[in-house]
C-alpha positions, 0 to 999 in steps of 0.5 A: 667559547661558542654558544649553541645557536638555536633555530627559532623556525626549526623549534616552531616546526618541531612544536607544530609536528608534536601538536599534530601528532598529539591531535591525531592520537587524541582523535584516534583515542576518541574514535576508538572509544566511540567504536567501543561504546557503539559495539559494546563490550564482548559478552560471554555466552551462557553456553560457552559459545557452543553452537551446534549445526545439524543435518536439518540446518544443512537441509534448510539451507539447501531447500532455501537455495533451491526455492530461490534458483529453481535447482539444487546447489552445487557442492561449492554453492552449498558450502558458501550458502551454509557459511553465510547461514553459520555467519548469520546465526553467530552474529544473531546470537552475539546481537542477542547477547549484547541485548541489541534487540532491546528498544529497537523499533524495527525488531519490536514491529517484527516481533509484534507481527510474528506473535500476531501471526501465531495468534491467528494461525488457525484462522489463516489455515481454515478455508471457509465453506460454501455455507459460511460464504453464503451466510456472510454474503446474505448479511452484507449483500449491499457491499457487493451491489453491481453498479448500473451501467449504460452505453450512449451516444451524444452530440454537444452544441456549445453556447460559446460558438452559437450564442443565443441560438444554441437552444433553437439549434438544439431543438432543430438538430434533435428533430433531424437526429430522430428522423435520420438516425445517423451512425455513431461514427458520423456524430462527431461531425455534428458536435461543436466539441470534438474533445468530448466522446461521441460514444460512451460504452459500459459507463457507470453514473460516476464515470459519466459525472467525471466526464460530463459533470454531475448535472449531465449524470443526473439528467441522463438517469431520467432519460428514456432508452432507445431514442434521441432525447434532450437537450441535456445541459452541462458545463460544456453546453447542450447535449442531445443524447441517445441511450443505447443500453441501460443496465440497472444496479443489482445485487448479484448472486453470491457465486458471482462474487465468491472470490471477493466474499472469501477474501473479505471473510478471511480478513474479518476472521483474521481480525477477529482472531487477532482481537481474541488473542489480544484479549486472552493475553492482556489479563497477564499484564497490568497496564498503568497510565501516568496522570499526564497520559490520562489527562491528554487522553481525556482531553484535559490539560496535563 
């Protein structure tokens, strides 16, 4: 009597195949479960899922297309755009039905911005009058001060190149400059540092400080305009300077800075409207802080 022979290798391959299938099935079930948890269970809409679109919706879609493309849509384009509009509305309602808007930081920030805009709509729409602009300016005139500016030419002598003779050389060159009054284009040849500008136009004190240093900036503020002066020290060396034009700092007429005033006044009005709206809404809510939060805010150990 013959006994049935078995193939150990075959049994091993058979067992391995079933293990692979079982592993795949298990992975598939886990993936399906994860997707179900992520998507959430279907939710029945309170209105039975009835969504009505009217001619107003179609007009809105058509107008949005025309704003984007600067032309009316064709029949096919209108159909496609309206299909997208319907799709977005259906998905939006399904998201709300599943409460996906809850505890979402992006949605929260968007709603905060929207309610803030609603609360400040009146302030946004109101355009300030000339009298309001002028009154606003009178109370904050310093904010609109025009900084002083000047034009100058300069020659710099470097102690690195001239050593101990730099001061004497500066005095000698100052006398020559006052006597000869060379044109601005010829000054670069007299300077030891070609990288520094020989002429500066319409510069504020702060701009001079950034280019030549604060010591130069402070010294130039005391110089007489219209003649060569110096030497003026800086981190670069000794400068001989001639101020060609100086305009002192001044407070302008309000009409010169009207656009800035209107922007600032609108911003302040919007901020005041936001604060007022919040103050009106706050009493409707009761705000409680835990002991731990209070301790931290008061600078105590929780």
